[in-house]
C-alpha positions as CSV (number, residue, x, y, z in Angstrom):
1,M,-112.1,35.7,9.3
2,I,-109.5,34.7,11.7
3,N,-107.8,31.5,10.2
4,R,-104.6,29.7,11.5
5,R,-102.1,32.7,10.2
6,N,-103.5,35.7,11.2
7,F,-104.0,33.7,15.0
8,V,-100.8,32.9,15.1
9,K,-98.7,36.9,14.3
10,S,-102.2,38.0,16.7
11,G,-100.3,36.3,19.3
12,G,-103.5,34.5,20.3
13,L,-101.8,31.2,20.6
14,M,-100.0,33.5,24.1
15,T,-103.0,34.2,25.7
16,L,-105.0,31.2,26.5
17,A,-105.0,29.7,29.9
18,G,-101.1,31.2,30.6
19,A,-99.3,30.6,26.8
20,M,-99.5,28.7,24.7
21,A,-97.4,26.2,21.9
22,P,-96.9,23.3,19.8
23,N,-96.6,20.1,20.4
24,F,-92.5,20.0,21.0
25,L,-92.7,21.5,24.1
26,A,-94.4,18.6,25.7
27,K,-91.0,16.4,24.1
28,T,-87.1,16.6,24.3
29,L,-84.3,16.9,22.0
30,H,-81.5,15.3,22.1
31,E,-79.9,16.1,18.8
32,V,-80.9,18.3,16.2
33,N,-79.6,19.6,13.0
34,L,-78.0,22.9,13.9
35,N,-74.5,21.2,14.9
36,S,-73.1,21.1,11.3
37,S,-69.5,18.6,11.6
38,S,-66.5,20.0,13.6
39,A,-65.1,18.5,16.6
40,L,-64.2,20.9,18.8
41,S,-67.6,20.4,20.4
42,D,-70.0,17.1,20.9
43,K,-73.2,19.7,22.4
44,P,-75.8,21.0,19.5
45,R,-75.0,24.1,17.8
46,S,-77.2,27.6,19.1
47,L,-77.7,30.7,18.8
48,V,-78.9,33.9,21.0
49,V,-79.9,36.6,19.6
50,V,-80.0,40.4,21.7
51,Q,-81.9,43.1,20.8
52,L,-80.3,46.5,22.4
53,G,-84.0,48.0,22.4
54,G,-83.9,52.2,21.5
55,G,-81.7,52.5,19.6
56,N,-77.7,52.1,20.8
57,D,-75.1,54.9,21.1
58,G,-72.7,53.4,18.8
59,L,-70.1,56.1,19.3
60,N,-69.9,55.8,22.8
61,T,-70.2,52.4,23.4
62,V,-67.1,51.5,20.7
63,V,-65.2,54.5,21.1
64,P,-62.8,56.8,18.9
65,Y,-61.0,57.7,21.1
66,S,-58.2,59.2,19.0
67,D,-60.4,60.9,17.0
68,D,-60.7,65.3,17.5
69,I,-64.1,65.1,15.8
70,Y,-65.6,63.0,18.0
71,Y,-65.2,65.2,20.9
72,N,-65.9,68.3,18.7
73,L,-69.0,67.1,18.1
74,R,-69.5,65.4,22.1
75,P,-68.4,68.0,23.9
76,T,-70.6,66.5,27.6
77,L,-70.3,63.4,26.1
78,G,-67.6,62.3,24.9
79,I,-65.9,59.7,27.0
80,K,-61.9,60.6,27.7
81,P,-59.3,58.9,25.8
82,D,-57.8,58.1,29.5
83,E,-61.2,56.4,30.8
84,V,-62.0,54.6,27.8
85,L,-61.0,50.1,27.8
86,K,-58.4,50.1,24.9
87,L,-58.3,47.4,22.2
88,N,-56.6,49.5,20.0
89,E,-54.2,52.4,19.6
90,N,-57.6,54.3,17.9
91,L,-60.5,52.3,19.5
92,G,-61.5,51.4,23.1
93,L,-65.3,50.4,24.9
94,H,-67.1,52.7,27.1
95,P,-65.6,52.1,30.5
96,A,-69.2,50.2,32.3
97,M,-68.1,47.5,29.5
98,K,-65.3,46.4,31.7
99,S,-66.7,42.8,31.3
100,F,-67.0,43.0,27.5
101,K,-63.5,43.7,28.0
102,T,-62.7,41.0,30.0
103,M,-64.1,38.3,26.9
104,W,-62.5,40.5,24.4
105,D,-58.4,39.8,26.2
106,N,-59.9,35.9,26.0
107,G,-60.3,35.4,22.5
108,Q,-64.8,35.0,23.1
109,M,-65.8,38.2,21.6
110,A,-65.9,39.8,17.8
111,L,-66.7,43.2,17.4
112,V,-68.4,44.4,13.4
113,R,-68.3,48.3,13.1
114,G,-70.3,50.4,10.4
115,V,-73.3,47.5,10.8
116,G,-76.7,49.0,8.7
117,Y,-78.7,48.9,5.5
118,P,-78.9,51.5,2.6
119,N,-81.6,53.9,2.9
120,P,-81.7,52.9,7.1
121,N,-85.4,54.6,8.2
122,Y,-84.9,56.2,11.6
123,S,-88.5,55.1,13.4
124,H,-88.3,52.0,15.7
125,F,-90.4,50.4,14.5
126,R,-90.1,50.5,11.3
127,S,-86.6,49.8,11.7
128,M,-86.6,47.2,13.8
129,E,-89.4,45.6,11.4
130,I,-86.2,45.7,8.9
131,W,-84.2,44.1,10.8
132,Q,-86.3,41.6,12.5
133,S,-87.3,40.0,8.3
134,A,-84.0,41.2,6.8
135,Q,-86.2,43.0,4.2
136,P,-85.9,46.4,3.9
137,D,-88.0,46.6,1.3
138,K,-91.2,44.8,1.9
139,P,-93.4,45.2,3.9
140,I,-93.2,42.4,7.2
141,T,-94.8,39.0,6.1
142,N,-92.5,36.9,8.1
143,G,-88.7,36.8,10.3
144,W,-85.9,36.3,8.9
145,L,-85.7,33.2,11.9
146,G,-89.2,32.5,10.6
147,R,-87.7,31.7,8.0
148,Y,-85.0,30.0,8.8
149,I,-87.3,27.3,10.6
150,E,-89.2,26.7,7.9
151,T,-87.2,25.7,5.5
152,L,-87.0,23.0,8.1
153,Y,-90.2,21.9,7.1
154,E,-89.8,22.5,3.3
155,Q,-86.3,19.8,3.6
156,G,-89.4,17.6,5.5
157,K,-87.8,17.7,9.2
158,K,-91.0,19.5,10.5
159,A,-89.9,17.8,14.0
160,E,-87.1,19.8,14.6
161,A,-89.0,23.7,13.2
162,D,-91.2,23.0,16.6
163,K,-88.6,22.2,18.7
164,I,-86.3,24.9,17.5
165,G,-87.7,28.3,18.8
166,I,-88.1,30.6,21.8
167,A,-88.2,34.4,22.4
168,I,-87.3,34.5,26.1
169,G,-89.8,37.8,27.0
170,D,-91.5,40.2,26.4
171,A,-89.9,40.7,22.7
172,G,-92.9,41.6,20.6
173,Q,-94.5,45.4,19.7
174,G,-98.1,45.0,20.6
175,G,-97.4,41.5,22.7
176,G,-97.4,39.2,19.5
177,G,-94.0,38.5,20.5
178,T,-90.8,38.7,18.1
179,M,-91.1,39.5,14.5
180,A,-87.8,37.8,13.8
181,F,-89.5,34.2,14.6
182,W,-92.5,35.2,12.8
183,T,-93.8,32.0,11.2
184,S,-97.0,31.2,9.6
185,K,-95.7,26.9,9.8
186,T,-95.7,26.8,13.2
187,V,-95.9,28.4,16.4
188,V,-92.7,29.6,18.0
189,L,-92.4,30.1,22.2
190,S,-92.4,33.0,23.7
191,Y,-91.2,32.4,27.2
192,N,-90.8,34.9,30.3
193,G,-90.4,32.6,33.4
194,S,-91.9,29.9,34.8
195,D,-94.0,32.5,37.3
196,R,-95.9,33.6,34.6
197,F,-95.7,30.5,31.5
198,N,-98.6,27.6,34.0
199,F,-101.8,27.8,34.6
200,K,-103.5,30.1,35.9
201,A,-105.6,28.5,38.7
202,D,-109.1,30.2,40.3
203,P,-107.2,32.4,43.2
204,T,-110.0,31.7,45.9
205,T,-109.2,27.6,45.8
206,P,-105.6,27.4,46.1
207,K,-105.9,24.2,47.3
208,D,-107.8,23.1,44.4
209,V,-105.1,23.6,41.9
210,D,-105.3,19.8,40.7
211,S,-108.7,19.5,40.1
212,Q,-109.4,22.4,38.2
213,L,-105.9,21.1,35.5
214,A,-108.0,18.0,35.3
215,A,-110.9,20.1,34.6
216,A,-109.6,22.1,31.6
217,R,-107.4,18.7,30.4
218,K,-110.6,17.3,30.2
219,I,-112.1,20.5,28.4
220,Y,-108.8,20.6,26.0
221,S,-109.1,17.2,25.2
222,I,-113.1,17.1,23.1
223,A,-112.1,17.9,19.2
224,N,-114.0,20.4,17.5
225,S,-115.4,19.5,14.1
226,N,-113.9,23.8,13.6
227,A,-110.0,23.1,12.2
228,T,-109.4,27.2,14.0
229,A,-111.0,25.8,17.2
230,D,-109.2,22.2,17.2
231,Y,-106.3,23.9,16.1
232,I,-106.3,25.9,19.9
233,R,-108.1,23.2,21.3
234,T,-104.4,21.2,21.4
235,A,-102.3,23.8,21.9
236,A,-103.8,24.9,24.8
237,L,-103.3,21.0,26.0
238,D,-100.1,20.7,25.0
239,A,-99.4,24.6,27.1
240,L,-100.7,22.8,30.2
241,N,-98.0,20.0,30.0
242,A,-95.7,22.3,28.1
243,S,-95.9,24.6,31.7
244,Q,-95.5,21.9,34.3
245,Q,-92.6,20.4,32.1
246,L,-90.8,23.9,32.0
247,E,-91.5,24.8,35.9
248,K,-89.0,21.1,36.6
249,I,-86.4,22.1,34.5
250,A,-86.2,25.9,36.3
251,N,-86.2,24.9,39.5
252,N,-83.5,21.8,39.7
253,Y,-81.3,23.9,37.2
254,K,-78.5,25.0,39.7
255,P,-76.3,27.7,38.1
256,A,-71.9,27.5,38.2
257,I,-72.2,31.4,39.1
258,T,-73.9,34.0,40.6
259,Y,-75.8,36.3,37.9
260,P,-76.3,40.2,38.5
261,N,-79.4,40.9,39.4
262,N,-81.6,42.3,37.1
263,Q,-83.9,41.4,34.8
264,F,-82.3,40.4,31.5
265,A,-79.4,38.8,34.0
266,N,-82.4,36.7,34.5
267,R,-83.0,36.1,31.3
268,L,-79.8,34.9,30.1
269,K,-80.0,32.7,32.4
270,T,-83.2,30.5,32.0
271,V,-81.4,30.2,28.4
272,A,-78.7,28.7,30.3
273,T,-81.5,27.0,32.2
274,L,-83.0,25.6,29.1
275,L,-79.7,24.9,27.2
276,N,-78.2,22.6,29.7
277,S,-81.5,20.4,29.7
278,D,-83.2,17.6,27.0
279,Y,-86.0,20.7,26.2
280,G,-84.6,21.1,23.7
281,A,-84.9,24.6,22.3
282,R,-81.9,26.1,20.0
283,I,-81.9,29.6,18.3
284,Y,-83.2,32.3,21.1
285,F,-84.3,36.1,20.6
286,V,-83.5,37.8,24.6
287,P,-84.8,41.2,24.4
288,M,-82.9,43.8,26.7
289,E,-85.3,46.8,28.0
290,S,-85.6,49.2,25.7
291,G,-83.8,52.6,27.3
292,F,-80.9,52.9,24.5
293,D,-83.6,56.2,23.3
294,T,-81.4,58.2,24.7
295,H,-82.9,61.4,24.4
296,F,-81.8,63.4,26.5
297,N,-79.4,63.6,29.7
298,Q,-77.0,59.8,27.9
299,A,-75.0,59.5,29.9
300,T,-76.1,58.3,32.8
301,T,-78.7,55.7,31.1
302,H,-76.2,54.7,29.0
303,E,-73.4,53.8,30.8
304,R,-76.0,51.7,32.9
305,L,-77.4,49.8,30.0
306,L,-74.2,49.1,29.4
307,G,-73.3,48.1,32.0
308,I,-75.9,44.7,32.3
309,L,-75.5,44.3,29.1
310,S,-71.6,43.9,29.3
311,D,-71.6,42.6,32.9
312,S,-75.1,39.4,32.8
313,L,-73.4,38.2,29.0
314,E,-69.8,37.4,30.4
315,A,-71.7,35.6,33.2
316,F,-73.9,34.0,31.0
317,Y,-70.1,32.5,29.5
318,R,-69.2,31.5,32.8
319,D,-72.0,29.6,33.1
320,L,-71.7,27.9,29.8
321,E,-68.2,27.2,30.2
322,D,-68.4,25.2,33.4
323,H,-71.2,23.4,32.2
324,S,-68.7,22.6,28.9
325,L,-71.7,24.8,26.7
326,S,-69.9,27.9,25.9
327,D,-67.8,26.3,22.1
328,S,-71.9,25.4,21.3
329,V,-73.7,28.7,22.1
330,L,-73.2,31.6,19.9
331,T,-74.8,35.5,20.7
332,M,-75.3,38.5,18.8
333,T,-75.9,42.1,19.9
334,F,-77.8,44.3,17.6
335,S,-80.4,47.1,17.8
336,E,-82.7,49.3,14.9
337,F,-79.9,51.9,15.1
338,G,-77.1,53.9,16.1
339,R,-77.2,57.6,17.0
340,R,-76.8,60.8,15.2
341,V,-72.9,61.8,14.9
342,N,-73.6,65.2,17.1
343,E,-75.3,65.2,20.9
344,N,-78.4,67.8,20.6
345,G,-78.9,70.5,23.1
346,S,-80.6,67.4,25.9
347,R,-77.5,66.4,26.3
348,G,-78.5,63.1,25.1
349,T,-78.1,61.4,21.0
350,D,-81.1,61.6,18.4
351,H,-82.1,58.7,15.9
352,G,-78.9,57.8,13.4
353,S,-78.1,55.2,11.2
354,A,-74.7,52.7,11.4
355,E,-74.1,50.7,15.0
356,P,-71.1,48.0,16.1
357,L,-72.5,44.8,17.3
358,F,-70.8,41.7,19.4
359,V,-70.9,38.6,18.5
360,M,-69.2,36.7,20.5
361,G,-68.6,32.5,21.9
362,G,-66.1,30.1,23.5
363,K,-62.8,30.9,22.3
364,N,-62.8,27.6,20.0
365,I,-65.2,29.0,18.3
366,I,-64.5,33.1,17.5
367,K,-61.7,34.4,15.8
368,G,-62.4,37.9,18.2
369,G,-61.0,41.2,16.5
370,L,-62.7,43.9,14.4
371,Y,-64.1,43.8,11.4
372,G,-66.5,46.1,9.1
373,Q,-64.6,49.9,8.9
374,Q,-65.0,52.2,11.3
375,P,-67.1,55.4,9.9
376,N,-65.8,58.0,8.8
377,L,-66.6,61.2,11.0
378,S,-65.5,63.1,8.4
379,D,-67.4,61.7,6.0
380,L,-71.4,61.7,7.2
381,D,-74.6,61.4,5.2
382,N,-76.6,64.3,6.8
383,G,-75.4,64.3,10.1
384,N,-75.6,60.4,10.0
385,L,-72.2,57.9,10.7
386,K,-72.5,55.7,6.6
387,S,-72.5,51.5,7.5
388,S,-69.9,49.7,5.6
389,V,-71.4,45.9,6.5
390,D,-74.9,45.2,5.7
391,F,-76.2,43.8,9.0
392,R,-77.5,40.4,6.3
393,S,-73.8,39.4,6.2
394,V,-74.0,39.2,9.7
395,Y,-77.0,37.5,9.5
396,S,-75.3,35.1,6.4
397,T,-72.4,35.0,7.8
398,I,-74.1,32.9,10.9
399,L,-76.4,31.0,9.0
400,K,-74.1,29.8,6.7
401,R,-71.0,29.2,9.3
402,W,-73.4,28.2,12.7
403,I,-76.5,27.2,11.2
404,N,-74.7,25.4,8.2
405,T,-78.1,26.6,6.1
406,D,-78.0,28.2,3.0
407,P,-78.8,31.9,3.7
408,A,-80.0,33.3,-0.1
409,N,-83.9,32.1,0.7
410,I,-83.6,33.6,4.3
411,V,-82.4,37.5,4.3
412,G,-83.4,37.9,0.5
413,G,-79.7,36.8,-1.5
414,A,-76.0,37.4,-1.1
415,F,-74.4,39.2,1.2
416,P,-70.3,38.5,1.4
417,L,-69.1,36.7,4.9
418,L,-67.3,37.7,7.4
419,D,-65.0,36.0,8.8
420,F,-65.3,36.0,12.8
421,L,-65.9,32.2,12.7
422,K,-63.2,29.9,13.4
């Protein structure tokens, strides 16, 4: 048996007619409830969540270069003190993160150290479930961003809920879309560029696209007495309309800067494109590639990935600033876990626990600096770092102080708020 909830969660709507999504895709949004009262910007507030897939090595991202234990446990992987980009007398960024250092110096970035959760799980799949659902002790039924969307429904704000979220790229496990957006009350768009989100015409008759589109619209306009079939039909019709609208948006946008030539930067450019349009989405989930699982020969791979992360996000914010949007867009990064303190025999690192998170935005909204405690390398949990900040505190701070909603029901309780927002 198939019902609407199971069908949505299976990602089925994203495979029919190229992609599926609800009515909001053919409409525009001029104002949503993300912007609480603030004189900082007259733009609606937006959130970008960046996933670093695979488990990022926090100790080589934010380097404790004054700690001898770090170098003793990482004889080949340790970043030398004269190479780190120093944040203070104890910590520095990986040398590939020069663009992040620029944002740090400009007051556009906060760093939250030692982020994790009790009894950490070291399975990629389960730990990603935990981060995306914000429910470490329960099987996943919906995501933390999906629960926020559901609160809008419960408040009678269905129109806003139907417009608010987009997953950029293939963030899901098994093709079902990012778990963070799972919700039983709407379909959240998964968009990976206008070339993939469009009507797939018959390649043998490329000049007959208009006729094929007309036929498809006519088919999808025929009502069906079966509720599930009718739901699929209307979603398919909306997807056809959305694909044409998104293609026009993509073709018309002119970035203020040249983005780096990589997949992650292209996804961020897509976010900038949509933010600069009247399309309407305000919460974006953007995955980076899953190469952070650096079990062997970590140094080269990690350097490349951190360079991509840093350069792409800095370019994104330069683009936003030129379009007067940087003070209305907050970005946070996360990975499913960190790495163990000691390097392994393959010059890599294995699955670990606590990790640093970056939170960034315009300098008028970010209170830059260090938050949380740096993990103590002389006080480990079976070779793993101990966390000092529950990741749900980061989520709660964003939900309460940026999105302007009560976080308790979304993250499953009350967690201390952090002070990284002005």
